PyMOL commands that place a pseudoatom at each C-alpha (Angstrom):
pseudoatom trace, name=CA, resn=MET, resi=1, chain=A, elem=C, hetatm=0, pos=[2.257, 62.900, 38.678]
pseudoatom trace, name=CA, resn=ASN, resi=2, chain=A, elem=C, hetatm=0, pos=[3.984, 61.142, 35.833]
pseudoatom trace, name=CA, resn=LYS, resi=3, chain=A, elem=C, hetatm=0, pos=[5.650, 63.710, 33.515]
pseudoatom trace, name=CA, resn=PRO, resi=4, chain=A, elem=C, hetatm=0, pos=[7.207, 62.581, 30.287]
pseudoatom trace, name=CA, resn=THR, resi=5, chain=A, elem=C, hetatm=0, pos=[10.949, 62.042, 30.324]
pseudoatom trace, name=CA, resn=PHE, resi=6, chain=A, elem=C, hetatm=0, pos=[11.375, 62.577, 26.610]
pseudoatom trace, name=CA, resn=LEU, resi=7, chain=A, elem=C, hetatm=0, pos=[9.667, 64.278, 23.711]
pseudoatom trace, name=CA, resn=CYS, resi=8, chain=A, elem=C, hetatm=0, pos=[10.090, 63.689, 20.059]
pseudoatom trace, name=CA, resn=VAL, resi=9, chain=A, elem=C, hetatm=0, pos=[9.735, 66.576, 17.751]
pseudoatom trace, name=CA, resn=GLY, resi=10, chain=A, elem=C, hetatm=0, pos=[10.604, 67.087, 14.024]
pseudoatom trace, name=CA, resn=ALA, resi=11, chain=A, elem=C, hetatm=0, pos=[9.368, 67.239, 10.483]
pseudoatom trace, name=CA, resn=GLN, resi=12, chain=A, elem=C, hetatm=0, pos=[6.416, 65.469, 8.872]
pseudoatom trace, name=CA, resn=LYS, resi=13, chain=A, elem=C, hetatm=0, pos=[7.375, 62.317, 6.917]
pseudoatom trace, name=CA, resn=ALA, resi=14, chain=A, elem=C, hetatm=0, pos=[10.656, 62.097, 8.861]
pseudoatom trace, name=CA, resn=GLY, resi=15, chain=A, elem=C, hetatm=0, pos=[9.836, 58.647, 10.389]
pseudoatom trace, name=CA, resn=THR, resi=16, chain=A, elem=C, hetatm=0, pos=[8.097, 59.719, 13.628]
pseudoatom trace, name=CA, resn=THR, resi=17, chain=A, elem=C, hetatm=0, pos=[5.277, 57.266, 13.174]
pseudoatom trace, name=CA, resn=SER, resi=18, chain=A, elem=C, hetatm=0, pos=[7.699, 54.382, 12.708]
pseudoatom trace, name=CA, resn=LEU, resi=19, chain=A, elem=C, hetatm=0, pos=[9.623, 55.472, 15.843]
pseudoatom trace, name=CA, resn=TYR, resi=20, chain=A, elem=C, hetatm=0, pos=[6.421, 55.732, 17.810]
pseudoatom trace, name=CA, resn=ASN, resi=21, chain=A, elem=C, hetatm=0, pos=[5.373, 52.163, 16.723]
pseudoatom trace, name=CA, resn=ILE, resi=22, chain=A, elem=C, hetatm=0, pos=[8.861, 50.788, 17.598]
pseudoatom trace, name=CA, resn=ILE, resi=23, chain=A, elem=C, hetatm=0, pos=[9.095, 52.445, 20.955]
pseudoatom trace, name=CA, resn=LYS, resi=24, chain=A, elem=C, hetatm=0, pos=[5.596, 51.562, 21.981]
pseudoatom trace, name=CA, resn=GLN, resi=25, chain=A, elem=C, hetatm=0, pos=[6.589, 47.870, 21.749]
pseudoatom trace, name=CA, resn=HIS, resi=26, chain=A, elem=C, hetatm=0, pos=[9.389, 48.373, 24.380]
pseudoatom trace, name=CA, resn=SER, resi=27, chain=A, elem=C, hetatm=0, pos=[8.392, 46.936, 27.678]
pseudoatom trace, name=CA, resn=GLN, resi=28, chain=A, elem=C, hetatm=0, pos=[10.117, 49.693, 29.767]
pseudoatom trace, name=CA, resn=ILE, resi=29, chain=A, elem=C, hetatm=0, pos=[8.829, 52.691, 27.750]
pseudoatom trace, name=CA, resn=PHE, resi=30, chain=A, elem=C, hetatm=0, pos=[5.390, 54.173, 28.177]
pseudoatom trace, name=CA, resn=MET, resi=31, chain=A, elem=C, hetatm=0, pos=[3.817, 55.878, 25.227]
pseudoatom trace, name=CA, resn=PRO, resi=32, chain=A, elem=C, hetatm=0, pos=[0.269, 57.275, 25.275]
pseudoatom trace, name=CA, resn=GLN, resi=33, chain=A, elem=C, hetatm=0, pos=[-2.330, 55.612, 23.115]
pseudoatom trace, name=CA, resn=LYS, resi=34, chain=A, elem=C, hetatm=0, pos=[-2.491, 58.510, 20.724]
pseudoatom trace, name=CA, resn=LYS, resi=35, chain=A, elem=C, hetatm=0, pos=[0.793, 59.529, 19.017]
pseudoatom trace, name=CA, resn=GLU, resi=36, chain=A, elem=C, hetatm=0, pos=[0.387, 63.258, 18.748]
pseudoatom trace, name=CA, resn=LEU, resi=37, chain=A, elem=C, hetatm=0, pos=[-0.938, 64.971, 21.816]
pseudoatom trace, name=CA, resn=HIS, resi=38, chain=A, elem=C, hetatm=0, pos=[-0.547, 68.613, 20.456]
pseudoatom trace, name=CA, resn=PHE, resi=39, chain=A, elem=C, hetatm=0, pos=[-0.462, 69.939, 23.990]
pseudoatom trace, name=CA, resn=PHE, resi=40, chain=A, elem=C, hetatm=0, pos=[2.236, 72.443, 23.799]
pseudoatom trace, name=CA, resn=ASP, resi=41, chain=A, elem=C, hetatm=0, pos=[1.561, 73.716, 20.275]
pseudoatom trace, name=CA, resn=TRP, resi=42, chain=A, elem=C, hetatm=0, pos=[-2.310, 73.785, 20.079]
pseudoatom trace, name=CA, resn=HIS, resi=43, chain=A, elem=C, hetatm=0, pos=[-3.825, 76.653, 22.299]
pseudoatom trace, name=CA, resn=GLU, resi=44, chain=A, elem=C, hetatm=0, pos=[-7.052, 74.725, 22.663]
pseudoatom trace, name=CA, resn=ASN, resi=45, chain=A, elem=C, hetatm=0, pos=[-5.338, 71.681, 24.165]
pseudoatom trace, name=CA, resn=PHE, resi=46, chain=A, elem=C, hetatm=0, pos=[-2.978, 73.797, 26.244]
pseudoatom trace, name=CA, resn=ALA, resi=47, chain=A, elem=C, hetatm=0, pos=[-5.952, 75.560, 27.624]
pseudoatom trace, name=CA, resn=LYS, resi=48, chain=A, elem=C, hetatm=0, pos=[-7.306, 72.213, 29.061]
pseudoatom trace, name=CA, resn=GLY, resi=49, chain=A, elem=C, hetatm=0, pos=[-4.611, 72.327, 31.624]
pseudoatom trace, name=CA, resn=ASN, resi=50, chain=A, elem=C, hetatm=0, pos=[-1.700, 70.235, 32.913]
pseudoatom trace, name=CA, resn=ASP, resi=51, chain=A, elem=C, hetatm=0, pos=[-4.010, 67.706, 34.503]
pseudoatom trace, name=CA, resn=TRP, resi=52, chain=A, elem=C, hetatm=0, pos=[-5.407, 66.909, 30.894]
pseudoatom trace, name=CA, resn=TYR, resi=53, chain=A, elem=C, hetatm=0, pos=[-1.970, 66.460, 29.649]
pseudoatom trace, name=CA, resn=PHE, resi=54, chain=A, elem=C, hetatm=0, pos=[-0.546, 64.401, 32.557]
pseudoatom trace, name=CA, resn=LYS, resi=55, chain=A, elem=C, hetatm=0, pos=[-3.648, 62.204, 32.450]
pseudoatom trace, name=CA, resn=LYS, resi=56, chain=A, elem=C, hetatm=0, pos=[-2.264, 60.912, 29.271]
pseudoatom trace, name=CA, resn=PHE, resi=57, chain=A, elem=C, hetatm=0, pos=[0.616, 59.332, 31.258]
pseudoatom trace, name=CA, resn=GLN, resi=58, chain=A, elem=C, hetatm=0, pos=[-1.583, 57.886, 33.961]
pseudoatom trace, name=CA, resn=ASN, resi=59, chain=A, elem=C, hetatm=0, pos=[-0.432, 54.538, 35.325]
pseudoatom trace, name=CA, resn=SER, resi=60, chain=A, elem=C, hetatm=0, pos=[3.020, 54.853, 33.855]
pseudoatom trace, name=CA, resn=GLU, resi=61, chain=A, elem=C, hetatm=0, pos=[5.041, 54.982, 36.988]
pseudoatom trace, name=CA, resn=LYS, resi=62, chain=A, elem=C, hetatm=0, pos=[6.424, 51.421, 36.485]
pseudoatom trace, name=CA, resn=TYR, resi=63, chain=A, elem=C, hetatm=0, pos=[8.136, 52.406, 33.322]
pseudoatom trace, name=CA, resn=LEU, resi=64, chain=A, elem=C, hetatm=0, pos=[11.776, 53.633, 33.057]
pseudoatom trace, name=CA, resn=ALA, resi=65, chain=A, elem=C, hetatm=0, pos=[10.856, 56.254, 30.574]
pseudoatom trace, name=CA, resn=ARG, resi=66, chain=A, elem=C, hetatm=0, pos=[7.752, 58.021, 29.282]
pseudoatom trace, name=CA, resn=GLY, resi=67, chain=A, elem=C, hetatm=0, pos=[7.291, 60.083, 26.284]
pseudoatom trace, name=CA, resn=GLU, resi=68, chain=A, elem=C, hetatm=0, pos=[5.292, 61.371, 23.515]
pseudoatom trace, name=CA, resn=ILE, resi=69, chain=A, elem=C, hetatm=0, pos=[5.803, 62.280, 19.786]
pseudoatom trace, name=CA, resn=THR, resi=70, chain=A, elem=C, hetatm=0, pos=[4.269, 65.441, 18.441]
pseudoatom trace, name=CA, resn=PRO, resi=71, chain=A, elem=C, hetatm=0, pos=[6.454, 66.579, 15.430]
pseudoatom trace, name=CA, resn=ASN, resi=72, chain=A, elem=C, hetatm=0, pos=[4.929, 70.099, 15.206]
pseudoatom trace, name=CA, resn=TYR, resi=73, chain=A, elem=C, hetatm=0, pos=[6.459, 71.065, 18.513]
pseudoatom trace, name=CA, resn=ILE, resi=74, chain=A, elem=C, hetatm=0, pos=[9.487, 72.133, 16.463]
pseudoatom trace, name=CA, resn=TYR, resi=75, chain=A, elem=C, hetatm=0, pos=[7.571, 74.868, 14.625]
pseudoatom trace, name=CA, resn=LYS, resi=76, chain=A, elem=C, hetatm=0, pos=[6.083, 77.185, 17.326]
pseudoatom trace, name=CA, resn=GLU, resi=77, chain=A, elem=C, hetatm=0, pos=[8.287, 79.691, 19.051]
pseudoatom trace, name=CA, resn=TYR, resi=78, chain=A, elem=C, hetatm=0, pos=[6.326, 79.533, 22.318]
pseudoatom trace, name=CA, resn=VAL, resi=79, chain=A, elem=C, hetatm=0, pos=[6.612, 75.654, 22.664]
pseudoatom trace, name=CA, resn=PRO, resi=80, chain=A, elem=C, hetatm=0, pos=[10.000, 75.575, 24.263]
pseudoatom trace, name=CA, resn=LYS, resi=81, chain=A, elem=C, hetatm=0, pos=[9.032, 77.861, 27.110]
pseudoatom trace, name=CA, resn=ARG, resi=82, chain=A, elem=C, hetatm=0, pos=[5.851, 75.832, 27.717]
pseudoatom trace, name=CA, resn=ILE, resi=83, chain=A, elem=C, hetatm=0, pos=[7.768, 72.539, 27.880]
pseudoatom trace, name=CA, resn=LEU, resi=84, chain=A, elem=C, hetatm=0, pos=[10.320, 74.048, 30.315]
pseudoatom trace, name=CA, resn=ASP, resi=85, chain=A, elem=C, hetatm=0, pos=[7.605, 75.564, 32.478]
pseudoatom trace, name=CA, resn=ILE, resi=86, chain=A, elem=C, hetatm=0, pos=[5.447, 72.395, 32.603]
pseudoatom trace, name=CA, resn=ILE, resi=87, chain=A, elem=C, hetatm=0, pos=[8.011, 69.419, 32.243]
pseudoatom trace, name=CA, resn=GLY, resi=88, chain=A, elem=C, hetatm=0, pos=[11.147, 71.106, 33.325]
pseudoatom trace, name=CA, resn=LYS, resi=89, chain=A, elem=C, hetatm=0, pos=[14.714, 71.228, 32.127]
pseudoatom trace, name=CA, resn=ASP, resi=90, chain=A, elem=C, hetatm=0, pos=[15.442, 67.450, 32.559]
pseudoatom trace, name=CA, resn=VAL, resi=91, chain=A, elem=C, hetatm=0, pos=[13.218, 66.384, 29.668]
pseudoatom trace, name=CA, resn=LYS, resi=92, chain=A, elem=C, hetatm=0, pos=[15.160, 64.705, 26.764]
pseudoatom trace, name=CA, resn=LEU, resi=93, chain=A, elem=C, hetatm=0, pos=[14.370, 65.985, 23.276]
pseudoatom trace, name=CA, resn=ILE, resi=94, chain=A, elem=C, hetatm=0, pos=[14.519, 63.672, 20.141]
pseudoatom trace, name=CA, resn=PHE, resi=95, chain=A, elem=C, hetatm=0, pos=[14.746, 65.567, 16.871]
pseudoatom trace, name=CA, resn=MET, resi=96, chain=A, elem=C, hetatm=0, pos=[13.494, 63.585, 13.717]
pseudoatom trace, name=CA, resn=LEU, resi=97, chain=A, elem=C, hetatm=0, pos=[14.704, 65.302, 10.565]
pseudoatom trace, name=CA, resn=ARG, resi=98, chain=A, elem=C, hetatm=0, pos=[15.063, 64.140, 6.898]
pseudoatom trace, name=CA, resn=ASN, resi=99, chain=A, elem=C, hetatm=0, pos=[16.556, 65.316, 3.699]
pseudoatom trace, name=CA, resn=PRO, resi=100, chain=A, elem=C, hetatm=0, pos=[14.356, 68.104, 2.644]
pseudoatom trace, name=CA, resn=ALA, resi=101, chain=A, elem=C, hetatm=0, pos=[13.791, 66.933, -0.912]
pseudoatom trace, name=CA, resn=ASP, resi=102, chain=A, elem=C, hetatm=0, pos=[13.041, 63.408, 0.144]
pseudoatom trace, name=CA, resn=ARG, resi=103, chain=A, elem=C, hetatm=0, pos=[10.726, 64.736, 2.823]
pseudoatom trace, name=CA, resn=ALA, resi=104, chain=A, elem=C, hetatm=0, pos=[8.912, 67.016, 0.337]
pseudoatom trace, name=CA, resn=PHE, resi=105, chain=A, elem=C, hetatm=0, pos=[8.434, 64.213, -2.183]
pseudoatom trace, name=CA, resn=SER, resi=106, chain=A, elem=C, hetatm=0, pos=[7.162, 61.804, 0.474]
pseudoatom trace, name=CA, resn=HIS, resi=107, chain=A, elem=C, hetatm=0, pos=[4.636, 64.457, 1.621]
pseudoatom trace, name=CA, resn=TYR, resi=108, chain=A, elem=C, hetatm=0, pos=[3.645, 65.006, -2.005]
pseudoatom trace, name=CA, resn=LYS, resi=109, chain=A, elem=C, hetatm=0, pos=[2.980, 61.254, -2.474]
pseudoatom trace, name=CA, resn=MET, resi=110, chain=A, elem=C, hetatm=0, pos=[1.069, 61.117, 0.745]
pseudoatom trace, name=CA, resn=ARG, resi=111, chain=A, elem=C, hetatm=0, pos=[-1.230, 64.056, -0.410]
pseudoatom trace, name=CA, resn=VAL, resi=112, chain=A, elem=C, hetatm=0, pos=[-1.788, 62.455, -3.696]
pseudoatom trace, name=CA, resn=GLY, resi=113, chain=A, elem=C, hetatm=0, pos=[-2.857, 59.224, -1.993]
pseudoatom trace, name=CA, resn=ARG, resi=114, chain=A, elem=C, hetatm=0, pos=[-5.274, 61.221, 0.119]
pseudoatom trace, name=CA, resn=GLU, resi=115, chain=A, elem=C, hetatm=0, pos=[-6.425, 62.935, -3.082]
pseudoatom trace, name=CA, resn=ASN, resi=116, chain=A, elem=C, hetatm=0, pos=[-5.423, 66.320, -1.742]
pseudoatom trace, name=CA, resn=GLU, resi=117, chain=A, elem=C, hetatm=0, pos=[-3.068, 67.002, -4.500]
pseudoatom trace, name=CA, resn=GLN, resi=118, chain=A, elem=C, hetatm=0, pos=[-2.913, 66.630, -8.317]
pseudoatom trace, name=CA, resn=LYS, resi=119, chain=A, elem=C, hetatm=0, pos=[-0.581, 64.032, -9.759]
pseudoatom trace, name=CA, resn=ILE, resi=120, chain=A, elem=C, hetatm=0, pos=[2.274, 65.539, -11.772]
pseudoatom trace, name=CA, resn=GLY, resi=121, chain=A, elem=C, hetatm=0, pos=[3.512, 64.034, -14.943]
pseudoatom trace, name=CA, resn=TYR, resi=122, chain=A, elem=C, hetatm=0, pos=[7.005, 63.381, -16.271]
pseudoatom trace, name=CA, resn=PRO, resi=123, chain=A, elem=C, hetatm=0, pos=[9.801, 63.586, -14.996]
pseudoatom trace, name=CA, resn=PHE, resi=124, chain=A, elem=C, hetatm=0, pos=[8.028, 62.403, -11.796]
pseudoatom trace, name=CA, resn=LYS, resi=125, chain=A, elem=C, hetatm=0, pos=[6.322, 59.150, -11.332]
pseudoatom trace, name=CA, resn=VAL, resi=126, chain=A, elem=C, hetatm=0, pos=[4.217, 58.567, -8.256]
pseudoatom trace, name=CA, resn=VAL, resi=127, chain=A, elem=C, hetatm=0, pos=[4.439, 55.129, -6.906]
pseudoatom trace, name=CA, resn=GLN, resi=128, chain=A, elem=C, hetatm=0, pos=[1.311, 53.898, -5.025]
for i in range(1, 128): cmd.bond("trace and resi %d" % i, "trace and resi %d" % (i + 1))
show_as sticks, trace
zoom trace
């Protein structure tokens, strides 16, 4: 069974997608096809069981490291115990954080781009 050797958690708009794309190019690190597996934080995925999760790391035994990035793991109080029980204490954690004001503005621009948010006027200018 190929368990992840590291997990990346953190805030939205803190660079986790860039980190995923960079790490995915490394020849000695395995990353699942999908960036965010949401196994430890979403009850419906957790209910699918360990085999469902570990299948995401199938055929990764030749790699020196295996990991996944799901930023939302940082927000749920039950996630650390699930990680400890399933992966164990040796898993490395990478925390991606960002200046809160910069993160919030970046999130706002993303929502405007997706048309989920009203544009605001002066003094803010949304660059698209």
